[in-house]
N, C-alpha and C positions, 0 to 999 in steps of 0.2 A: 224403670218401667212404670208408667202411670197406673193408678189403681184400676181404672176403667179396662185398660188392656189386660191386667192380670184376671179381672172377673170374666172378660170374653174368652180368654185362654182356659180358664177353669171350666167353663160352659162348654167349650168346644171338646175338651178332652173328656168331660163327662158323657157328652153325647156320642162320641166315638166309641167309648168303653161300653155304653149301654147298647149300642148298635152290635157291638161284637159279641156281647153276651147273649143277646136275643137271636142272633143269627147262628150261633154255635149250635149244631146238632147235639143231641144227648150222646155222650161218649159210648160208642158200642163196646161189648164186651169182648175182650181179646180172646182168641182161641187158646186152648191149653198148649202148652209146648209138647211137642212130640220128638220121639227119637226112632231111629230105625232098628228094627230087630230082625234077625235072620230067621225066615220061616220056610227056607228052601231045604233041598236035601244036601247032605254032605256038610262041610265045615265052611265057615266065612271067617274073614279076617277084617281088620281095620282098613288095610290096603284094598281089599276086595270091595268094600263098602265105598271107599273114595273113588275107586274107578267106576263103579256103576253109577254113583251119584254125578260124576262128571259127565259120563256118557248120557245119562237121563237130562241133565240140564241142557246139554248141546241139542239133543233131540227136541226137547221142549222149545228151545229158542228158535229151531228151524220152523216149528209149526205155529208158534205164536210168539214172535219176538216182542219184547217188552220195550216201550218207548224211552224210557229213562232208566239209567242204572239204579238198581235197588227198589224198583217198582215193578211189581209182577202181577199178572192178572190171575184170577180164579181158574180160568182155562189153562194157563200156564203151570199153576200149582197141580191141577188135576192130571195133565199130562205127565208131569214128573211122578206123581204117585201112581199112575198106571204102569209106567215104564218100570219104577222101582219093584212093583209087584210082580211084573213079568220076569224080573232078574232074581226073585226070591226074596225081597224085603218087604216087610210089613211095618206099619207105623203103630207105635205105642204111645199112649198118653203118659206124661211125667206127672206124677203125683207130687 
């Protein structure tokens, strides 16, 4: 490859990388991970938690379906959280 082409290629790569760096928003802080803890009356089990989560995910999907697998909206998360609270589960931040 002639020297002129290599120089042009380097400039193009530099400009592309510079554009990516400038357009990249500052990385948002990730929310702290949470776990569900039983706040209802009586006893709860992991099987009970799994059943309630599945039911709440299904309910949230009906009210706010997400367009792509693995991508959920803030409304969807809020629907799941409300549903879980109604079933007796609260969220607790993991330290």
